[in-house]
C-alpha positions as CSV (number, residue, x, y, z in Angstrom):
1,M,-10.2,-81.0,-9.0
2,S,-13.8,-79.9,-9.7
3,R,-14.6,-76.7,-11.4
4,S,-16.4,-75.4,-8.3
5,H,-13.4,-75.8,-5.9
6,H,-10.5,-73.5,-6.4
7,P,-7.3,-73.6,-4.4
8,D,-5.9,-70.8,-2.3
9,F,-2.7,-70.7,-4.3
10,V,-1.6,-71.4,-7.9
11,Y,2.0,-72.0,-9.0
12,R,4.3,-71.1,-11.8
13,L,7.4,-73.0,-12.6
14,A,10.4,-70.7,-13.2
15,S,14.1,-70.9,-13.6
16,S,16.2,-68.9,-11.2
17,E,17.1,-66.6,-14.2
18,E,13.4,-65.9,-14.8
19,W,12.9,-65.2,-11.2
20,C,15.8,-62.7,-11.2
21,A,14.3,-61.0,-14.2
22,A,11.0,-60.7,-12.4
23,E,12.7,-59.2,-9.4
24,E,14.5,-56.7,-11.7
25,T,11.6,-55.8,-14.0
26,G,8.5,-56.4,-11.8
27,F,7.1,-59.0,-14.3
28,V,7.6,-62.7,-14.6
29,P,8.8,-63.3,-18.2
30,K,6.6,-65.3,-20.6
31,R,7.9,-68.4,-22.3
32,D,7.3,-69.3,-26.0
33,I,4.4,-71.6,-25.0
34,D,2.8,-68.7,-23.1
35,E,3.1,-66.4,-26.0
36,R,1.7,-69.0,-28.4
37,D,-1.2,-70.0,-26.2
38,G,-2.0,-66.5,-25.0
39,Y,-1.8,-67.1,-21.3
40,F,0.6,-68.0,-18.5
41,H,0.6,-71.8,-17.8
42,L,0.1,-72.3,-14.0
43,S,-0.6,-75.4,-11.9
44,T,-2.2,-76.3,-8.6
45,R,0.0,-77.6,-5.8
46,E,-1.2,-81.1,-6.6
47,Q,-0.2,-80.7,-10.3
48,V,3.1,-78.7,-10.1
49,L,5.5,-81.6,-9.4
50,D,4.1,-83.7,-12.2
51,T,4.4,-80.7,-14.5
52,A,8.0,-80.1,-13.4
53,N,8.9,-83.8,-14.0
54,L,7.1,-83.9,-17.4
55,H,8.3,-80.6,-18.9
56,F,11.4,-79.5,-17.0
57,K,13.2,-82.8,-16.2
58,D,16.5,-81.5,-17.5
59,S,16.4,-78.3,-15.4
60,T,18.8,-77.9,-12.6
61,N,17.7,-74.5,-11.2
62,L,13.9,-74.8,-11.0
63,L,11.7,-72.8,-8.7
64,V,8.0,-72.7,-8.0
65,L,6.5,-69.3,-7.6
66,E,3.5,-69.4,-5.2
67,I,0.7,-67.0,-6.1
68,P,-2.3,-66.4,-4.0
69,L,-5.3,-67.1,-6.3
70,A,-7.1,-64.0,-4.8
71,A,-4.4,-61.8,-6.3
72,V,-5.0,-62.9,-9.9
73,S,-8.5,-64.6,-9.7
74,S,-10.2,-62.1,-12.1
75,D,-7.7,-63.1,-14.8
76,V,-7.5,-66.9,-14.1
77,K,-9.6,-69.5,-15.9
78,F,-9.4,-73.2,-14.9
79,E,-9.4,-75.0,-18.3
80,L,-9.1,-78.6,-19.4
81,A,-5.7,-79.7,-20.6
82,P,-6.8,-82.7,-22.8
83,K,-3.4,-84.4,-22.8
84,R,-3.4,-84.6,-19.0
85,G,-7.2,-84.8,-18.5
86,E,-7.1,-82.2,-15.7
87,F,-8.2,-78.6,-15.3
88,F,-5.3,-76.2,-15.0
89,P,-5.2,-72.6,-14.0
90,H,-4.4,-70.3,-16.9
91,L,-3.6,-66.6,-16.3
92,Y,-4.8,-64.3,-19.0
93,A,-2.8,-61.2,-17.9
94,D,0.7,-60.3,-17.0
95,L,2.2,-62.1,-14.0
96,K,3.6,-59.4,-11.8
97,R,6.4,-59.9,-9.2
98,E,4.0,-58.4,-6.6
99,H,1.6,-61.3,-7.2
100,V,4.2,-63.9,-6.0
101,S,4.1,-64.6,-2.3
102,A,7.0,-67.1,-2.2
103,A,9.7,-68.5,-4.4
104,I,10.3,-72.1,-3.5
105,K,13.3,-74.1,-4.7
106,L,12.7,-77.5,-6.2
107,D,15.1,-80.2,-5.3
108,K,16.0,-82.8,-8.0
109,T,16.2,-86.3,-6.7
110,S,16.4,-89.7,-8.4
111,A,12.6,-89.9,-8.0
112,G,12.1,-86.5,-9.6
113,F,11.5,-83.0,-8.3
114,Q,10.4,-82.4,-4.7
115,F,9.6,-79.2,-2.8
116,G,12.7,-77.6,-1.1
117,G,12.8,-74.5,1.0
118,A,11.7,-71.0,0.3
119,L,14.3,-68.6,-1.0
């Protein structure tokens, strides 16, 4: 993806427990890597399944939170992830429950994760 083209949506991988916490508190919880790096790690739709398969392969209750980029654009920077050689969206603010337009279940198959249905 070029720097000049931005998608309509960005995505956050979350466990069902993290999503429940977001619904209760109004905020998606940060993971250790988010705290360490200083931003929420997000993906584009084209990147999110690869990210799930690389970093969450042992998860059994994985969701994708769909976030309209317009809702968070002032706090999102597309930055190069050198290990993957791609620009990823990084959110430099809290991710609020109200920013999430859909929670989508990921189905685990022998070939890896695939999009399932919305919750």
